[in-house]
N, CA, C and O atoms as CSV, one atom per row, in Angstrom:
chain,resi,resn,atom,element,x,y,z
A,1,UNK,N,N,-13.627,-0.308,-7.191
A,1,UNK,CA,C,-13.296,-0.238,-5.773
A,1,UNK,C,C,-12.363,0.954,-5.555
A,1,UNK,O,O,-11.374,1.112,-6.270
A,2,UNK,N,N,-12.676,1.775,-4.585
A,2,UNK,CA,C,-11.827,2.923,-4.302
A,2,UNK,C,C,-10.588,2.476,-3.541
A,2,UNK,O,O,-10.550,1.384,-2.975
A,3,UNK,N,N,-9.582,3.330,-3.536
A,3,UNK,CA,C,-8.343,3.008,-2.829
A,3,UNK,C,C,-8.590,2.740,-1.353
A,3,UNK,O,O,-7.959,1.858,-0.769
A,4,UNK,N,N,-9.494,3.485,-0.749
A,4,UNK,CA,C,-9.774,3.326,0.683
A,4,UNK,C,C,-10.319,1.943,0.998
A,4,UNK,O,O,-10.173,1.459,2.120
A,5,UNK,N,N,-10.946,1.302,0.017
A,5,UNK,CA,C,-11.545,-0.007,0.236
A,5,UNK,C,C,-10.573,-1.159,-0.017
A,5,UNK,O,O,-10.883,-2.310,0.289
A,6,UNK,N,N,-9.399,-0.855,-0.574
A,6,UNK,CA,C,-8.420,-1.904,-0.831
A,6,UNK,C,C,-7.868,-2.432,0.484
A,6,UNK,O,O,-7.537,-1.660,1.384
A,7,UNK,N,N,-7.772,-3.735,0.589
A,7,UNK,CA,C,-7.119,-4.311,1.760
A,7,UNK,C,C,-5.615,-4.110,1.618
A,7,UNK,O,O,-5.122,-3.732,0.555
A,8,UNK,N,N,-4.906,-4.365,2.693
A,8,UNK,CA,C,-3.446,-4.282,2.636
A,8,UNK,C,C,-2.912,-5.210,1.546
A,8,UNK,O,O,-2.062,-4.817,0.747
A,9,UNK,N,N,-3.414,-6.435,1.521
A,9,UNK,CA,C,-2.926,-7.423,0.571
A,9,UNK,C,C,-3.204,-7.008,-0.875
A,9,UNK,O,O,-2.362,-7.206,-1.750
A,10,UNK,N,N,-4.371,-6.439,-1.123
A,10,UNK,CA,C,-4.706,-5.978,-2.468
A,10,UNK,C,C,-3.818,-4.811,-2.886
A,10,UNK,O,O,-3.307,-4.778,-4.005
A,11,UNK,N,N,-3.640,-3.862,-1.981
A,11,UNK,CA,C,-2.810,-2.702,-2.288
A,11,UNK,C,C,-1.356,-3.117,-2.524
A,11,UNK,O,O,-0.697,-2.600,-3.426
A,12,UNK,N,N,-0.865,-4.045,-1.715
A,12,UNK,CA,C,0.512,-4.503,-1.863
A,12,UNK,C,C,0.697,-5.237,-3.184
A,12,UNK,O,O,1.705,-5.039,-3.863
A,13,UNK,N,N,-0.254,-6.077,-3.557
A,13,UNK,CA,C,-0.170,-6.809,-4.823
A,13,UNK,C,C,-0.163,-5.845,-6.005
A,13,UNK,O,O,0.603,-6.023,-6.953
A,14,UNK,N,N,-1.013,-4.831,-5.947
A,14,UNK,CA,C,-1.031,-3.846,-7.034
A,14,UNK,C,C,0.262,-3.044,-7.055
A,14,UNK,O,O,0.765,-2.708,-8.127
A,15,UNK,N,N,0.802,-2.737,-5.885
A,15,UNK,CA,C,2.070,-2.017,-5.816
A,15,UNK,C,C,3.187,-2.842,-6.445
A,15,UNK,O,O,3.991,-2.313,-7.213
A,16,UNK,N,N,3.241,-4.117,-6.130
A,16,UNK,CA,C,4.254,-4.997,-6.717
A,16,UNK,C,C,4.123,-5.016,-8.242
A,16,UNK,O,O,5.123,-4.925,-8.954
A,17,UNK,N,N,2.898,-5.133,-8.739
A,17,UNK,CA,C,2.670,-5.151,-10.183
A,17,UNK,C,C,3.087,-3.829,-10.822
A,17,UNK,O,O,3.642,-3.812,-11.921
A,18,UNK,N,N,2.820,-2.736,-10.137
A,18,UNK,CA,C,3.188,-1.415,-10.644
A,18,UNK,C,C,4.696,-1.269,-10.732
A,18,UNK,O,O,5.219,-0.767,-11.728
A,19,UNK,N,N,5.391,-1.703,-9.705
A,19,UNK,CA,C,6.858,-1.636,-9.701
A,19,UNK,C,C,7.425,-2.509,-10.821
A,19,UNK,O,O,8.367,-2.109,-11.505
A,20,UNK,N,N,6.860,-3.682,-11.005
A,20,UNK,CA,C,7.330,-4.563,-12.078
A,20,UNK,C,C,7.168,-3.913,-13.448
A,20,UNK,O,O,8.040,-4.043,-14.307
A,21,UNK,N,N,6.048,-3.211,-13.653
A,21,UNK,CA,C,5.835,-2.511,-14.925
A,21,UNK,C,C,6.882,-1.420,-15.117
A,21,UNK,O,O,7.421,-1.252,-16.211
A,22,UNK,N,N,7.164,-0.687,-14.053
A,22,UNK,CA,C,8.176,0.365,-14.146
A,22,UNK,C,C,9.553,-0.218,-14.435
A,22,UNK,O,O,10.293,0.309,-15.265
A,23,UNK,N,N,9.892,-1.299,-13.755
A,23,UNK,CA,C,11.203,-1.915,-13.934
A,23,UNK,C,C,11.364,-2.543,-15.315
A,23,UNK,O,O,12.478,-2.623,-15.832
A,24,UNK,N,N,10.267,-2.984,-15.911
A,24,UNK,CA,C,10.321,-3.607,-17.232
A,24,UNK,C,C,10.707,-2.603,-18.313
A,24,UNK,O,O,11.256,-2.968,-19.352
A,25,UNK,N,N,10.409,-1.333,-18.049
A,25,UNK,CA,C,10.717,-0.301,-19.032
A,25,UNK,C,C,9.746,-0.350,-20.198
A,25,UNK,O,O,8.753,-1.077,-20.169
A,26,UNK,N,N,10.043,0.429,-21.216
A,26,UNK,CA,C,9.217,0.432,-22.408
A,26,UNK,C,C,8.037,1.374,-22.356
A,26,UNK,O,O,7.387,1.594,-23.378
A,27,UNK,N,N,7.738,1.940,-21.192
A,27,UNK,CA,C,6.616,2.870,-21.077
A,27,UNK,C,C,7.073,4.258,-21.500
A,27,UNK,O,O,8.252,4.599,-21.413
A,28,UNK,N,N,6.120,5.039,-21.956
A,28,UNK,CA,C,6.434,6.427,-22.272
A,28,UNK,C,C,6.697,7.185,-20.966
A,28,UNK,O,O,6.420,6.688,-19.874
A,29,UNK,N,N,7.222,8.364,-21.103
A,29,UNK,CA,C,7.476,9.186,-19.925
A,29,UNK,C,C,6.177,9.438,-19.162
A,29,UNK,O,O,6.149,9.332,-17.936
A,30,UNK,N,N,5.117,9.767,-19.870
A,30,UNK,CA,C,3.834,10.045,-19.226
A,30,UNK,C,C,3.289,8.802,-18.523
A,30,UNK,O,O,2.788,8.891,-17.402
A,31,UNK,N,N,3.385,7.651,-19.177
A,31,UNK,CA,C,2.938,6.401,-18.558
A,31,UNK,C,C,3.766,6.088,-17.308
A,31,UNK,O,O,3.229,5.663,-16.285
A,32,UNK,N,N,5.063,6.302,-17.407
A,32,UNK,CA,C,5.943,6.051,-16.264
A,32,UNK,C,C,5.604,6.960,-15.091
A,32,UNK,O,O,5.609,6.521,-13.941
A,33,UNK,N,N,5.313,8.215,-15.375
A,33,UNK,CA,C,4.939,9.140,-14.313
A,33,UNK,C,C,3.635,8.718,-13.642
A,33,UNK,O,O,3.508,8.789,-12.419
A,34,UNK,N,N,2.673,8.281,-14.439
A,34,UNK,CA,C,1.399,7.818,-13.874
A,34,UNK,C,C,1.599,6.567,-13.028
A,34,UNK,O,O,0.998,6.431,-11.963
A,35,UNK,N,N,2.443,5.655,-13.502
A,35,UNK,CA,C,2.743,4.462,-12.714
A,35,UNK,C,C,3.424,4.841,-11.401
A,35,UNK,O,O,3.093,4.300,-10.346
A,36,UNK,N,N,4.374,5.769,-11.468
A,36,UNK,CA,C,5.080,6.223,-10.267
A,36,UNK,C,C,4.095,6.836,-9.268
A,36,UNK,O,O,4.137,6.523,-8.078
A,37,UNK,N,N,3.222,7.699,-9.749
A,37,UNK,CA,C,2.238,8.341,-8.872
A,37,UNK,C,C,1.305,7.305,-8.259
A,37,UNK,O,O,0.975,7.392,-7.077
A,38,UNK,N,N,0.879,6.330,-9.051
A,38,UNK,CA,C,0.013,5.269,-8.525
A,38,UNK,C,C,0.760,4.466,-7.462
A,38,UNK,O,O,0.196,4.115,-6.426
A,39,UNK,N,N,2.019,4.186,-7.728
A,39,UNK,CA,C,2.839,3.466,-6.758
A,39,UNK,C,C,2.971,4.218,-5.449
A,39,UNK,O,O,2.918,3.619,-4.375
A,40,UNK,N,N,3.141,5.523,-5.533
A,40,UNK,CA,C,3.233,6.348,-4.326
A,40,UNK,C,C,1.942,6.264,-3.511
A,40,UNK,O,O,1.985,6.129,-2.288
A,41,UNK,N,N,0.807,6.343,-4.183
A,41,UNK,CA,C,-0.484,6.256,-3.487
A,41,UNK,C,C,-0.658,4.885,-2.832
A,41,UNK,O,O,-1.131,4.781,-1.701
A,42,UNK,N,N,-0.274,3.850,-3.547
A,42,UNK,CA,C,-0.400,2.499,-3.007
A,42,UNK,C,C,0.533,2.286,-1.823
A,42,UNK,O,O,0.156,1.653,-0.837
A,43,UNK,N,N,1.747,2.811,-1.919
A,43,UNK,CA,C,2.692,2.696,-0.806
A,43,UNK,C,C,2.157,3.420,0.427
A,43,UNK,O,O,2.279,2.918,1.544
A,44,UNK,N,N,1.570,4.588,0.229
A,44,UNK,CA,C,0.972,5.331,1.349
A,44,UNK,C,C,-0.176,4.546,1.969
A,44,UNK,O,O,-0.322,4.507,3.190
A,45,UNK,N,N,-0.985,3.927,1.129
A,45,UNK,CA,C,-2.111,3.139,1.623
A,45,UNK,C,C,-1.612,1.933,2.425
A,45,UNK,O,O,-2.152,1.626,3.488
A,46,UNK,N,N,-0.589,1.258,1.920
A,46,UNK,CA,C,-0.019,0.123,2.658
A,46,UNK,C,C,0.519,0.588,4.004
A,46,UNK,O,O,0.301,-0.069,5.022
A,47,UNK,N,N,1.220,1.718,4.013
A,47,UNK,CA,C,1.758,2.251,5.260
A,47,UNK,C,C,0.636,2.577,6.244
A,47,UNK,O,O,0.769,2.336,7.444
A,48,UNK,N,N,-0.455,3.120,5.742
A,48,UNK,CA,C,-1.596,3.443,6.588
A,48,UNK,C,C,-2.188,2.186,7.213
A,48,UNK,O,O,-2.528,2.175,8.396
A,49,UNK,N,N,-2.311,1.132,6.419
A,49,UNK,CA,C,-2.822,-0.142,6.945
A,49,UNK,C,C,-1.898,-0.674,8.046
A,49,UNK,O,O,-2.364,-1.130,9.090
A,50,UNK,N,N,-0.602,-0.613,7.806
A,50,UNK,CA,C,0.356,-1.120,8.789
A,50,UNK,C,C,0.318,-0.296,10.083
A,50,UNK,O,O,0.385,-0.852,11.180
A,51,UNK,N,N,0.211,1.021,9.949
A,51,UNK,CA,C,0.126,1.876,11.134
A,51,UNK,C,C,-1.146,1.582,11.922
A,51,UNK,O,O,-1.123,1.561,13.153
A,52,UNK,N,N,-2.250,1.354,11.220
A,52,UNK,CA,C,-3.503,1.022,11.890
A,52,UNK,C,C,-3.391,-0.293,12.651
A,52,UNK,O,O,-3.876,-0.415,13.776
A,53,UNK,N,N,-2.752,-1.264,12.032
A,53,UNK,CA,C,-2.561,-2.553,12.704
A,53,UNK,C,C,-1.668,-2.394,13.930
A,53,UNK,O,O,-1.929,-2.994,14.973
A,54,UNK,N,N,-0.621,-1.590,13.809
A,54,UNK,CA,C,0.286,-1.355,14.932
A,54,UNK,C,C,-0.451,-0.680,16.087
A,54,UNK,O,O,-0.273,-1.048,17.248
A,55,UNK,N,N,-1.270,0.297,15.760
A,55,UNK,CA,C,-2.050,0.984,16.795
A,55,UNK,C,C,-3.006,0.032,17.503
A,55,UNK,O,O,-3.156,0.089,18.723
A,56,UNK,N,N,-3.648,-0.841,16.739
A,56,UNK,CA,C,-4.564,-1.816,17.346
A,56,UNK,C,C,-3.809,-2.758,18.289
A,56,UNK,O,O,-4.287,-3.065,19.381
A,57,UNK,N,N,-2.638,-3.209,17.865
A,57,UNK,CA,C,-1.847,-4.094,18.713
A,57,UNK,C,C,-1.387,-3.388,19.983
A,57,UNK,O,O,-1.439,-3.956,21.074
A,58,UNK,N,N,-0.940,-2.157,19.833
A,58,UNK,CA,C,-0.500,-1.403,21.016
A,58,UNK,C,C,-1.645,-1.152,21.959
A,58,UNK,O,O,-1.466,-1.227,23.175
A,59,UNK,N,N,-2.820,-0.854,21.436
A,59,UNK,CA,C,-3.989,-0.605,22.302
A,59,UNK,C,C,-4.354,-1.865,23.068
A,59,UNK,O,O,-4.688,-1.797,24.251
A,60,UNK,N,N,-4.295,-3.003,22.413
A,60,UNK,CA,C,-4.634,-4.270,23.081
A,60,UNK,C,C,-3.587,-4.597,24.127
A,60,UNK,O,O,-3.926,-5.115,25.192
A,61,UNK,N,N,-2.330,-4.311,23.853
A,61,UNK,CA,C,-1.261,-4.591,24.796
A,61,UNK,C,C,-1.377,-3.698,26.024
A,61,UNK,O,O,-1.174,-4.155,27.149
A,62,UNK,N,N,-1.703,-2.429,25.813
A,62,UNK,CA,C,-1.814,-1.478,26.920
A,62,UNK,C,C,-2.986,-1.810,27.843
A,62,UNK,O,O,-2.896,-1.603,29.053
A,63,UNK,N,N,-4.070,-2.317,27.290
A,63,UNK,CA,C,-5.246,-2.595,28.104
A,63,UNK,C,C,-5.226,-4.001,28.683
A,63,UNK,O,O,-6.091,-4.361,29.482
A,64,UNK,N,N,-4.237,-4.799,28.279
A,64,UNK,CA,C,-4.157,-6.150,28.805
A,64,UNK,C,C,-5.097,-7.117,28.124
A,64,UNK,O,O,-5.297,-8.229,28.613
A,65,UNK,N,N,-5.691,-6.712,26.987
A,65,UNK,CA,C,-6.629,-7.570,26.260
A,65,UNK,C,C,-5.911,-8.392,25.190
A,65,UNK,O,O,-6.561,-8.934,24.296
A,66,UNK,N,N,-4.632,-8.488,25.264
A,66,UNK,CA,C,-3.860,-9.161,24.236
A,66,UNK,C,C,-3.944,-10.665,24.239
A,66,UNK,O,O,-3.289,-11.312,23.422
A,67,UNK,N,N,-4.719,-11.242,25.120
A,67,UNK,CA,C,-4.805,-12.704,25.163
A,67,UNK,C,C,-5.804,-13.243,24.196
A,67,UNK,O,O,-5.992,-14.457,24.114
């Protein structure tokens, strides 16, 4: 599954797991860098999902379709 296909919940769960791996330590420098980069991508994806949801809510509120 590509990153674009991950739901918010899937991306957030993977981000949490990635952070836990980083916090646990024991990884090599290269592994830590890859985990950090993956975490950054996942955080961006989560932010994108949240922004999309916010835009949808604002659009519904502006048009009066919020019921």
